[in-house]
C-alpha positions in Angstrom: -59.3 -6.2 -35.3 -58.3 -9.5 -35.4 -56.4 -8.8 -38.6 -54.3 -6.5 -37.2 -53.2 -8.8 -33.9 -52.6 -11.7 -36.2 -50.2 -9.6 -38.9 -48.5 -8.7 -35.5 -48.2 -12.0 -33.9 -46.9 -12.7 -37.9 -44.4 -10.1 -37.2 -43.0 -10.9 -34.2 -42.5 -15.2 -35.0 -40.8 -14.0 -38.1 -38.3 -11.5 -35.9 -38.3 -14.3 -33.4 -36.4 -16.3 -35.8 -33.5 -14.5 -37.4 -30.3 -14.4 -35.6 -29.1 -11.7 -33.4 -25.7 -12.1 -35.1 -24.0 -13.3 -37.8 -22.4 -17.3 -36.9 -18.5 -15.6 -37.4 -19.6 -12.9 -35.3 -20.0 -15.0 -31.9 -16.9 -16.0 -31.5 -15.2 -13.8 -29.1 -11.9 -14.1 -28.0 -11.6 -15.8 -24.0 -8.1 -16.1 -22.0 -7.9 -19.1 -18.9 -4.2 -19.0 -18.5 -0.7 -17.1 -18.5 2.1 -18.5 -17.7 4.3 -17.9 -16.1 1.7 -15.8 -14.0 4.3 -13.2 -13.1 7.3 -11.5 -14.6 9.5 -8.0 -14.9 9.5 -4.9 -17.4 10.8 -7.0 -20.7 9.8 -10.2 -19.8 7.7 -12.9 -22.3 4.5 -14.2 -21.6 2.4 -16.8 -23.2 -1.4 -16.3 -22.3 -3.7 -19.6 -23.5 -7.5 -19.5 -24.8 -9.8 -19.3 -27.4 -9.9 -17.3 -30.5 -6.7 -15.6 -30.2 -5.8 -15.8 -33.5 -5.2 -12.2 -36.2 -8.1 -13.0 -37.0 -10.4 -12.0 -33.5 -7.5 -10.1 -31.3 -5.9 -6.8 -32.7 -4.4 -5.4 -29.8 -3.5 -6.7 -26.6 -3.1 -4.2 -23.2 -2.3 -4.5 -19.3 -4.4 -2.5 -17.3 -4.7 -1.6 -13.9 -8.0 0.3 -14.5 -6.6 3.7 -14.6 -4.6 2.7 -17.1 -3.7 0.8 -20.7 -0.4 -0.6 -21.7 -0.1 -1.5 -25.8 2.0 -5.0 -24.9 4.7 -5.5 -28.1 2.6 -9.5 -29.3 5.4 -11.8 -30.1 3.6 -14.3 -31.5 -0.8 -15.5 -32.1 -2.2 -18.1 -32.9 -6.1 -19.8 -32.1 -5.0 -21.0 -28.3 -1.8 -18.7 -26.9 -0.4 -14.9 -27.4 3.0 -14.3 -26.6 4.0 -11.0 -25.0 5.8 -8.5 -23.3 5.7 -6.6 -20.9 6.5 -3.1 -21.5 8.7 -0.3 -20.0 5.8 1.7 -18.8 4.3 -0.7 -16.4 4.4 -0.1 -13.0 5.2 -3.3 -10.7 1.6 -5.2 -9.1 -1.1 -6.7 -10.2 -2.8 -6.1 -14.1 -5.2 -7.3 -15.6 -5.7 -8.1 -19.7 -7.5 -6.6 -21.9 -7.9 -7.6 -26.0 -9.5 -5.4 -28.5 -10.7 -6.7 -30.9 -11.2 -7.3 -35.0 -13.5 -5.6 -36.7 -15.9 -3.1 -37.9 -16.9 -2.7 -34.7 -13.2 -3.1 -31.9 -14.7 -4.0 -28.8 -12.1 -3.8 -25.8 -12.2 -7.3 -23.1 -11.3 -7.0 -19.7 -10.0 -11.3 -19.9 -10.6 -12.9 -16.3 -6.6 -13.7 -16.6 -4.5 -11.7 -14.2 -0.8 -10.9 -13.8 1.6 -9.9 -11.3 3.9 -7.0 -12.9 7.6 -7.0 -9.8 10.5 -4.7 -9.7 13.0 -4.9 -12.1 15.3 -2.5 -9.5 14.3 -5.3 -6.5 17.3 -5.6 -3.3 18.7 -8.7 -3.3 17.3 -9.9 0.2 19.6 -9.3 3.0 19.3 -11.3 6.4 20.5 -9.0 9.2 21.6 -12.3 11.8 22.1 -10.4 15.3 25.4 -11.1 17.0 24.4 -11.5 20.1 27.5 -10.9 22.1 27.3 -12.9 25.5 29.2 -11.0 28.4 30.5 -13.9 30.6 29.7 -13.1 34.3 33.0 -12.4 36.2 31.9 -13.0 40.0 35.1 -12.5 41.9 35.4 -14.6 45.9 
C-alpha cells in the first residue's frame, strides 16, 4: 500500500513538471488596433498586434458571427497585417478572425472590430424649409 502510494505521487510529480505545450506553440496571434477602424468595400486596413507573421497566421477573416468572409492579405509582418475588405461584405460592424498555421489550425476571434460603410451611400442633402412670410395687409 505504501509503495503504491509513493509510486503514484512520484508519477504525478513527474507529470506536473512536464510542460503542457511546446514553447513555440504558446505564442498566439493577438490583434490590438486597426487603422482606420472603418472603410468601404475594397479599402485596405492595417491591424497591429503581436505574432501576426506568416509563421503564425494563415488567413484573415471578417465575421458577423454568422458568416466568415475571407480577406485578401496585402502585407504581413510579425507586428501588422494589411488586408482588403472583400466585396462580399455587407455594411455594418464586423469582428476580425484569424486562422492559425500548423497541423491543427484554429480560428481565433480577435478583440478588434471594424465598421464597413455602405459604398452606395447617397450624399447628404440638407433640405431647407423655405419660410415664406406673407405680409398681412390690413386695409383701413
